[in-house]
N, C-alpha and C positions, 0 to 999 in steps of 0.2 A: 427054833430060836430060843434062846435062853429066857426062863421066868425073868420079868422085870426089867427087859431090854427093851427100849422103844426103838424103833426102825423108821428113818425118815429117808425116803428115796428123792434124789435132785439128781438132774441132769443125766448125762453118759455116764454108763457105771465105769469107776475106775477101781475104786477099792471102798471098803467101808472102815470108819474110825468108829472104834468103841471107846467110850470113856467109862473107866471103873473108877469107883472111890472106896478106898480100903482105910481112909483116916479115919479118925475118932470124932470128926467135925465134918461139916459141910464144906463142900469146895464149889466155887463157881467158876468152871472153866471158861476161857475167853478164847476166841477164834479171829484171825486175820489171815485172809488168803484171797487169793484170785483164780477162778470166780468166786463169787460171795456164796457161801452155802446157805442152806436153810435157816439157820440161826448163827449170831457171831456170839452167842454167851448164853449160859443157863445155868440154873441151879442144880447140884448134883448131891443129894443127901447122903449120908453114910451108909456104906454097903449097898448102893445102887449103880446102876448102869444105863448108858444111853449112846445110841449109835446114831452116825451120821454117813451117808453115803456121798462120796465125792467123784466129780466127773473127772476122764482122762485128763491129764496135764495138770491137774491141780497143783498150785503151789501155795503154802501158808505156814503158820504156826498155831501151836494150841499152848498155852498155860493155865495153871491154876491160881484162881483168886482167892484170898484167904480173909478171913475175918471181915465178912461183908456185911452190910446193914441196907436193906431194901424195904421201901414200903409196899403198902398194898398196890401202889401203881407202878412198881417197878422201877423206882427211883431210890438212888443212894449211892454207896460208894463202898470201895475195900481197902483195907489195911495194906496187903501187898498185892501186887498184879494189878491194881486198878489200872482200868484203860481210859479213865476221864470222860466218859460218856455222860456219867452221871445216871445210867440205866443198867439193867440186867444185861442187855445186848452192847456188844462194843462198838457196832455201827462203824466199822472201819477204822477203829483206833487200836494201836497196839498196847502192851503191858508195859507200866510204868516200871523200872528197873526199883528192886533186885526182883529178878523173877525167873525160874527155870522154865526153859522152852524145849518144846519138840516140835522139831522143823522137818518139813516133807517136801519133795517135788515128786510128783507122780509122774511115770512114764506117759508118753502121749499116745501109745497105741500097743500093738503087740510086737513083742521082741525089744521093747525099751525099758530100760530099768528104771525103778523107783530110788529115790535118794533120800536118806532120813538121819536124822541126829538128834541128842539131846544136848542142849547147850548151857553152859553157865557163863557165856561171856556176857550177858547182862546182869549176873549175880544169880543167886539161888534164894528160893522162898519155900520151896516144898520139895519133898522125895518123889521121884517119878521116874518110872520106865516105859519102854515102848516094846512091846511083844508083837510078833508076826505069826500069822497063821496063812499057811499055802503059800504058793510060790517057789522060785527055784533061785539057787545062788546063795550068796551069804546068808541075807534073811535073819541077821542074829537079833537078839534081845540087847537092847541097849538102854542105858539111862544113869539115874543115880540114887543109890538106896540109901547112901550115908546121910546122916543127919547134919548137914554144915551148918545150921543154925546153933548146934552145940558147940562146934569145932571154930566157929567164926572169930577171927581175930577182932580184937576190941574196937579198933579204929574202922572196920569195915561193918560192923553190927550195927543194924537198924537198933532205933532207940527201945523198943518194945521186944527185941530179940526174935521178930517173926521174919528176918530176912537176912542175907549177907551180902553187901554190895561187892561188887566187883572192884580191882584195884582201879581200872579206868574210870569207873563211874565216880570212884571217892576221889581220885587225885587228879585224872584227866592229863596227865603227862603222856607225851608221844610214846615212850618205851613201854607205857602199861595199856596204851591204846593202839598201838602199832598204827602211828600216824607218821606223816612226814618223813623223817630220814630214817624211821623205823618200819615203813609201810613195804615190808617184802618178809618172806618166810626165813632169808638168812639173817635179815638185821634184827626182827622181832623175835626174840628168844624166850623161853618160859621164865618166869619171875618167882621168886619165893612165895608170892601169894597165888599165882597159878598152878605151882607145884602142890600146894597146900590143896586146891581144888582138885588136881588130878589125882592125888594120892587117896583121896575121899571118893572120887568118883571117876575110875580108870577111863571109862568108855566114854565119857562126857567131854565137850568142848570146854577147855580151861581157858584158852585165850583165842584170839583170831586165827591164827595159823595153826592150830592144834588139829590140822586135818587128818593126818596119817592114821590116828588111831581113833577117831571120833566120828568119820562118817561111814555110813553102812549104805548097802544097796540089796535090793531084791527084784526079781523079775515076777509079775504076775501074781503079786500077793492078793489074797482074799480079803485079809482084815488086818488092821494095825490096831492094838489095843493100847490105850494109854492109861497107866495105871497109875493113879495118885496113893503114896503112901505104900508100897508095896510090901507085903507081909514078908518077914525073914523066917527060914526054916525053923523048927522047932529047937531050941538050944542053942542056935544061931552058929552057922559054920564058922563065924570068926572065932568062936571059943573052941571049936571042936576039930579045925583044921590042924591047929597046932597047939603047942603048950602053952598059951596065953588065955588068961582070963579075960571075961568081959570088962571088969574092972581096970585090969592092966591095960588093955587096949584103948579104953577111954582116956587113961591118964597118958598113954602114950600120944594120943591124939591131942591133948589139950597142951602137952609141952610142946608138939610140934606147932601149934597155933601161936604160942606164945613167942616161940623161936622166931616163928617166919615174921612177926610182927615188930620184932625188936630190931633195929638196924645194926646195933652193937653185937648184940647176940649173934646176929647172922654172920658177922665178920669172923668173930671168934670160934662159932660154932658150924661153919660150913660144911665140914665132914661131916657132923653128927644129923645135920639136916639132911645130908644125902641118905646116910644110913637109916633115917626115920622114914623118909620118903620111900625107900626102897621096901622097908618092912611094912610100911601101908599099903604100898602097891600089890605087895603079894598076898596079903592079908584079903584084899579085895579081889585080887585075882582068884584065888582060891574060892571065894563066896560066888562070884560069876560063874566058874567052872561047874560048881556042885548046883548051882542054880539051874545051867543049860541041862544037866543030867536028870533033873526032877521034873 
């Protein structure tokens, strides 16, 4: 076992979940699932890892709470991802949006698949990826390495800049929330906002029916590692994979965010939006490909 990783054994073995904090700040992971694991929330300081063992058939989600303030009795709250329990443990409560979510359903036994994804349907608050060790099948790394807090349209941005709301959370209309007449894959199509999320994080859920490119499977995985603030390769593949500088890419992302948030610009620049989305998706595809090879 790696130094500095604490392992908590719980129930019938299904898979180990390891949480690693590569952020420059403390993260408080929150946990909601069935059956309840050994803990439903804990403190994870910079550079540290902690592991939990989940039973077969476990289903639930993890997220990172940020800018938390807890006293010596473990009572307090967090600016993003807060679960409303008033404690470090979430005690059966989920994350308040916006929050980046890692969602899992483990197989019930030998020969059954695990399903997992990273979702931005409830918005975004922190960079997060899921890495897989062992197992057979796809077992691909997924998640969001892009910093959507920097690229978030102004109308979706949380006041302190620590999170980016989903269009559903912000506006609550059926077309953004895939409700009512829009409650089907055919009727609920990607919007400018979900396309912005998808361009930054191609493997993550960007809206409710974004299943085809966002749900992953693995059979018999030994370990899933949830990494907060995953490190980019030296020099960044975004700059080296093509003839575009980091500054130019950031400017492109900012322009896309502005266009996506301006309904008039959307009408005038629909073709430009499509081109920008394709460019950003290709940049992130190259990064994901490079990451899978290293």
